[in-house]
C-alpha positions, 0 to 999 in steps of 0.5 A, a space after each residue: 956945775 950941778 948935776 941933776 940926774 937922779 932916780 929915787 927909790 922910796 922905802 918910807 915909813 910915816 908917823 904922825 906925831 901929832 895928828 888924831 883925826 879919824 877917817 870914820 870913827 867908832 861910833 860913826 861906824 856903828 851908825 852905818 852898820 845899824 843903818 845897813 842892818 836895817 835895810 838888809 835885803 837878803 831875805 827879800 831878794 832870795 824870795 823874789 828872786 825864786 818868784 822870778 825863777 818860777 814866773 820865767 817857768 811859767 811864761 816858758 809853760 805858757 809859750 809851750 801851751 800856745 804851740 800846743 794850741 796852734 798844732 791842735 788847730 792845724 790838725 782840726 783843719 786838717 781833719 776838715 779838709 779830709 771830712 768828704 773822704 772820710 764821709 764816704 767810708 761809712 764805716 768810719 764816719 761816726 768815729 771821724 766825727 768823735 775825733 773832731 768834736 774832741 778836737 773841737 773841746 781840747 782846743 776849747 780846753 786849751 784856749 780857756 787855759 791860755 787866757 787863764 794862764 796869761 792873766 795869771 802870769 801878768 798878775 804874778 809879774 806886777 806883784 814881783 815887780 812890787 816886791 822889787 819896788 819895796 827892795 829898791 825902796 829899802 836900797 834907796 833909804 839906806 842910801 839916804 841914811 847913809 848920805 846923811 849920816 856922810 854930811 855928819 862925817 864931813 862936817 865933823 872932819 872940816 870943823 877938826 881940820 879947821 883947828 889951828 891945833 891939827 898940824 899933820 907932822 910926818 917922819 919919812 925915811 927914804 933912799 935915793 940914787 943921785 949923781 956921784 958928782 953931787 954934794 948932799 945938799 944939791 941932791 936934797 934941794 933936787 929931791 925935796 919938791 918930789 919928796 913933798 908932793 909923794 907925800 901929799 899924794 899918799 896921804 888922804 888928808 893932803 892935798 895940793 890946797 894943804 900948806 907945807 909948814 916946814 920940811 926939815 932934814 934930821 939926818 943924811 948921808 951919801 956913799 961914794 956911789 951917790 946913794 943917799 939915805 935921809 930922814 926929814 920931818 915935814 909939818 902941814 897944815 891939812 885940808 878936806 879934799 876929794 881923796 877924802 870925799 872918795 874913801 867916804 864914799 867907798 867906805 859908806 857904800 855910796 858908789 856905783 862900779 860896773 861888774 860883768 855877767 858871763 855864761 857858756 850859753 846866750 843868757 837872759 840876764 836880770 840884776 834886782 828884777 830888771 832885765 840888763 841884756 841877753 848874750 854870753 857876756 854883758 856888763 852892767 853898773 851897779 851900786 855898792 851892796 847887796 844885789 840879786 842877779 838871775 841867769 835864765 836859759 830856756 827852762 833853767 836858771 842860776 841865781 845868787 846874791 851877790 855883795 858888791 863891795 869893792 869898785 874893782 873893775 875886773 868883778 866877774 861873775 860866771 854862771 854856767 849851764 849844761 844839759 843836766 840842768 835842763 833835764 832837772 828843770 823839766 821834771 
C-alpha cells in the first residue's frame, strides 16, 4: 500500500553547468543606457513644469482681475442709481461726477488688461503644450529605439536557444516531509512532478514548452520521521517564453504602471502637462521612466520629477499643502 500524503519545504540551490545565455549582454545594456541618455528629459521637464506653475498663477490672477472688474461695475451701477440724489447736493455734485469718471476709467483700464492677459495666457499655455509635445516626442522616440533594441535582443536569444548545444542543466538540493510509511522511491516519485514544475516556474528560460531531457536522483536519504533530503540533476531544452518577454520589458522600461497621487486637499493633478484629475487621491497610469508631476491648490503648487522604475502597484506620491505655502505664493 502507498501513502501519498506529504508536504514540501524547498531549500533549493540551482547551478547552471552548461548554460551561458544572458538575458541582456553588457553591450546591449550599454546600448540601452545610451538611448536613455540621448533622450533624457530631466531638464525639459523641470523647465516646463515651472512654466506650467507660472501659468496657473497667471490664471489665478486673471480670475481675480475678472472679479475686480465685476465689483467695479457694481460700484458704478450703484453710483449711477445714487446720481439724482447727489446732484441735489450742490456742494458734492462735481466731486461725485469725478468719482464716476474715475470708476469708468478704472473699469476701462481693467477690461483692457483682462483682454491682454487672456491673450497672453492662451499663447503661453499653447507654448507650454508644445514643450510637452516635444517631451512626449522624445519619450516616444526613446520607446521606439528601445523596442528596436529589444527585437535584436529577442532574435539573439531565440537563435542561441535554438542551438543544439544549449542545454540547461540544473542541480537541485531540497528537502521534504513524506509519510513515514512511504519508501524513499515512492516519496521521490510523488514529488518529481512538483519538483520539475517548481523548477520551470522559477527559471526565466524555462516554460511549459521546454523539454525535460533527463531527471536523475543523485542522492537521497530519509529518517524515521519521513524527512527526506535529496539531490537531483535535471536537464532541459530551454525555449523563449512570456517570462523572458516580461523581464526584457521591465529592464528596458517598456511597461506601464499605475501610480497613486495623494494630498491633504482637493488638488488639481498634472502628469507631463496633462491634467489627470482633481481630488485628495487619484490614480494615473504612466510608462516606466521619468515623469513630471505637478499638484496645484489655489495659488500653491508642488512639483517633482519622478523616475518610475518598477511595476510595484503600491507607488504613492504625497504632496501636502499648508497656509504657509499659500502666504508665500501670495507674496
